[in-house]
N, C-alpha and C positions, 0 to 999 in steps of 0.2 A: 777815874776821870771820864766825863761825859764825851762820847764821840760825836763829831758833827754829823748832821744828817743832810742828805741831798734831796731836793724836791723831786717828786716823780716827774714833774714837767721837764726838768733838765735831762733826765734819762730818756724820756720820750722824744725830746727834741734831738738828742744825739742819735737815737735810732732812726729818726726821720732823715737826718742829714746823711747818715750812712746809706739809707735806701735811695736817696736822690743823687748822691755823689759817689756812686759805685764805680765799677770797673769800666763802664762804658762812657764815662764822662770825659771831657777834654782837659781836666785838671791833671795833676801829676800822678793820678792813679794808674794802675796797670790796665792795658787795653782789654776789651771785652773778651777776646778769645783766650785769655788766660784761664777762664773758667773751664776750659777744656783740657787743661794740663792734667795728666794722669800719670800713674806710676809705672815703672818698669817692674816693680815687685811690691809686695806688702812688707815694708821694712819692719825690723824689730821695733816693738813699741814698749819696751821696758826701759826705765831710766837706769843708767849705770854711770860709774865714774872710773876713770883710768889714769889719772894723773899720779905723779909720785907722792904728792901731798894732796889731801882732800880738804879744801877749805870750806866746803858746804856745810851749813847747819840746817837741817831740814826739820820742819814741823809736820809730822805725818799723822797727827791725831785725827785730821778730817780728810786726809788725802784719799783719792780714788786710785785703785790699782788696775782698773779695767779701761780698755780703750775700744771705741767702736770699730766697725769694719772699714776696710779701705777699698778703693775702686781701682783695680789694676788696668793698665793699658800701656801705651807707648808715648814717647815724646817726639817732637819734631827733631829731625836730625840736623845737627849743626855742631861745629867745634866749640866745646865749652872751655871754661877756664882761661879766657884770653885777657890780656891787659896791654895797654899802650901807655907810653910815658906822656906826661903833661895832663892838662885838664882844660875843658872848655869853660869852666866856671870862672867868671871875672873876679879879680881881686877887689872885693868890696869891703875889706876890713877897715875898721876905724884907725886913724893914725895913732901911733904910740906916743903918748904925751910926755914921757920922761918922768912922770910922777912915781912910777913903779919901776923896780929894777928888772932888767931883762936878763934872763938866764935860759937860753933856748934849750940847752941840754944839761941835765943834772950831772954832777960828778959821778964817775963810775963807782959803784959800791965795792967794797973790799970783800963782800960776801956774795957767792953765787946764789941766785934766787930763781923762783918761778916769776917770770917778768911781770905778769899782769895781776898777781895777788901778793907778791912780795915775800912769800915763804922762803926762808933761807934753806938751801939744800945741804944735806950732809955730804961728806967727802965722796961717798960712793954713789950718790944720786945724780941724775941728770934731768934737765928740763925736757919735756916732750919735744921730739924733733919733728915739729910740724908748724905751719904758719898759724897765725890768728885767724879765726873764722867769725865773721860778723853775719848774724841772721836778723833780718828786719821782721819784727813780731808785731802783730796787730794789737791795738788796745781799744778799738771801738767796742761798745757794749756787747754786740753779738759774738765777739771773739773770745770772751772769757768762759771758762778758765783756760789759761794758756799753759804751754809746756816748755820747760827749759830755762825759765827766768832765774830759778834758784841754782842752776848748774853753771851759769855763765860766770866768768871771772869778773867782768865789768858789764853793766847795763847802762846805756844812755837813754833818757826819756826826752824826746824832742817834740816840739809843737808842729802840727801840720795844719791842713785846711780846717776852717770852722772851729778852731780851738781844740780839736781832738789831738790826742798824743799818740806817738808810736815809739816802740823800743828798738834800739840797736843793741842786741845781745852779743857780747864778744866772748868767744870760747877759746881756750888754749889748754888749761890744765885738766879739764874735765870734759866728759861727753854728756849729751842729752839725746836720748832716743825714746820718743820722738821729740821734735822741736817745732813750735809754731803756735798759732797759725801764722804763716809767712805772707807778708804783703809787699807793696811796692817801695822803691827807694825814692830819695829826694836829692836835689842838687846839694843840699847842705851836708849830705853824708860824705862828699868828696873831701872837704876840708876837715870835717870832724874826725875822720878816721885815718888821716894821713900819717899819724905818728905810729901806726901799727905795723909799718914795714911791709907793704904790699899784701894786705890781708885778703883772704877769700871773702867774697861778698855775695851772700845768698838772699835773693829777693824774687818777687813774682813778676817783675817787669815794670815798665813805666811808659810814659808818653815819649815821643821822639826826642824831645830836648833832654829829658833826664837820661834816657838810654844813651844818647851821645855823650853826655857828661861822664857817665860811668865807664863807657867804653874807652874814652880818651884819658881816663885817670889811670893810676897805678893799682887800683883795686882789681882783684882777679874776679872777673865777671862770671858768676854762676847763676845767670838768669834762668828762671824756671821754664821759660818758653822753649829752651833748647838744651837744658842740662838734665840728664837722667838722675833719678833718686828722689824725686818729689812724688807725693801722693795726696789724694783727697779723702777725707773721712766722710762718713755718712751721718754723723750725729748733728751736723749743722750745715747751713746752706752756704754756697759760694757767695762772695769770695773769701769767707771767713773759715775755710776748711782745708787750706793747703798746708801740708806738712812735709818734713823730711827728717833726717837724723844727722847728727854731726858726723857719724862714721861714714855715711854715704857721701856727705859733702866734702869731708877731708880726702876721700878717695879721689876727688877731682882736682886735687892740688897739683900744680905743675911740678915737675922734677926739680929738686933743689930749692923749693920755696923756702924763704928765710923765716926764722922764728921772730916773734914780735919783740920790740923793745918795750920798756915800761911806759905807762901813761902818767904815773905819779911817782914821787919819791916815797920810800918806805923807811921806817925806823930801823936802825941797826939793832942787833940783839941786846946791847947794853943800854939802849936809849929807852926813855919812857915817853908816852904820848903827852905832848904839851910841854916838854922840858924847855924852859926859857921863854915860854909864850904866855900870853894872857888867856886864861881859859875860864869857863864857867861850867855849871852842870845843868842838864836838862833831861827830861824823860821823853824827848822826841821833838818833832817839828811838824807844823801844818803850813801848807802853802797852796797857791794856785799855779798850776802848770797849764797854760792855755785856759780853756774853760773848765778844766778838771780840778776839783778840790782833792788834794792828796794829803794824807796824814801818815807819819811814821812814828811808831811807839817803841821806846826802848824796853827790851826784855832782859833784865840782869840774869835771869835763869839760863837763857840760851846765848847770851852775849851778842844778840842781834837786834836790829830795828825791824819791826814788822809793819807792812804796808797796808793802808786802808784807802779805798777810793769809792766814790758813790755812797759814802756813809757806812760802809761795812768792810769787813776783812777782804783783802784782795787775795783770792785763793788761786793756786795753780791746779792743774788737772791731776798731778801725780806726786807733788812734794810739799803739800801743805801751803801755808800762807807765804806770800812773797816776803822775803827777808834779806837782809844784808848786814855785814859787819861794819862797813864804812858807808856813810852817806855824805856825798859831796854836792853842795848846792852852788851852782854857778849862775850868776845873772849876766845877761848879755843882750845886745840889741838883736831884734829880728827884722829883716828887710825882705821885700818881695823877691822871690826867686827870679833869676834872669831869664828863665824859660817859661815861667807862669806866674804872673803878678798876684794870683790868688793864693799862691803857696808861700808861706813864711819860710825864711831861711835864717837859721841861727848863725850869728857872726862869731864863730869860734876862734877867730884870730883877733888879737888885740889885748884888751885887759878889762877887768870888771870885778865887782864884789864877789866874794866867796865865803861860804860857811862850811865847816867840816864838823860832822858829828861822828864820834867813835867812842866806844867804851863808856857811854853816858856823859861824855864831855862835849863841850862846844868850843870851837876855835874859829874866830872871825878873822878874815883877812881879804886877800884879793888874788885873782888869777892873772897870769901873763902868758901869752903864747904868740910868738912873732911869726913863725912859719908853720905851715900845715904838717911838717914832719917833726915839729917840736912836741914834747910832752906838755901837759897842763902843769905849769909851775905855780905853786901856791906859796904865798908869803903873808907874813904879818908884819906891818910896819913898812915904811918907805925909805928910799935912799940908803944911807949908811946904816940905818937902824933896822932894815928889813931882815927878817929871819925866815928861813924856809919852814913850811908846814909839812911834816912827814906823816904818812898814814901808817897805822899798824897793819901787819900782814892780814889779808883777808879779802873777801869779795867786796866790790864797791859798786854802789848805785849812784849815778850822776844825774841830777835834775838840771836841765837847761831851761832856767826860768827867763821870761821876758823881762828886760831891764825896766820896763814901764809898769810892772805889777808891784804890789806891795811886797815888802821883804817877808821871808818865811818867819812865822811866829814860833818861838820856842814854847814848849808846853811842859 
């Protein structure tokens, strides 16, 4: 099947946007002095896993095993790992229409699991006793290849200024050393990540409005401006060279930090994907996320969907092509951020169309989420005919598409 191509003009335009809307702008980017963030040490730079179950499927055929040098120094002293109740982000969610069923919290599973990948644990196994860790990862053209995307349990792709996208990589069952490049947060992160049960939030900083929203939320603020464990590499220019490791970031977790709850419902061991639902087959999907054309291709050999962007394979620095077992496409409105009208904010509370791709199958339905602490409930059908859509165990990539763009095309 022919892969789509992206014009050189689009890539050049994206590069120009990055150059003119960098860290010194008044948008929601990190302030200019973040380029001076340096490390307390040269952290380990080998990728590893440490969960009880390893859901990662890595394509290492073209992966690089080397990393450039780092720049050691010190960080500004300040107490890190802080959180406060509440949020300054206004409730701008659309009204619940009643067309879709509301089930804020899924039934408790009879099977103990790894919460963010759904793997059922054996009797003697335990889920890692640590909180979820969210790392904001750059996706502007100068940031590739990235590290950590294939080790995250869940990855959200959100639209930011000028149609560029950014990732929120959520770690719990596995580690990534290194992880990055790490960039700034957005006000949309507060509602999007609320169901993770007070996760650690690793980011490079932001403007005053975003910083206040993060500090006033229940996210545990690991701002790179005053949290040890971050470092810069010498293979690329700032701001696209800030890294850390999940081990260094988890070391900053407050005592007694809770484990995450699930973001989605998962199949029980005796259930089969699509049981009782209308399904079809597809070899992948192609869609526009902001100004970026994204393509996912199903690989029966690896049981994963492999990602393409800018017309070519999206490679990581150390684990091959970006891939996932489950692809969840959620369409929602984007509105201006309350702290910066130029910054789009995904409306992750409410309802909207959803498409799930897993195991070569396609399931169409809708998502519902009433409160920021709710999981993303997926259904097919409405009213009394609504049936829950459950995911197979595995890593999940979530595309937050603008409701006003064309639907994802199955391929």
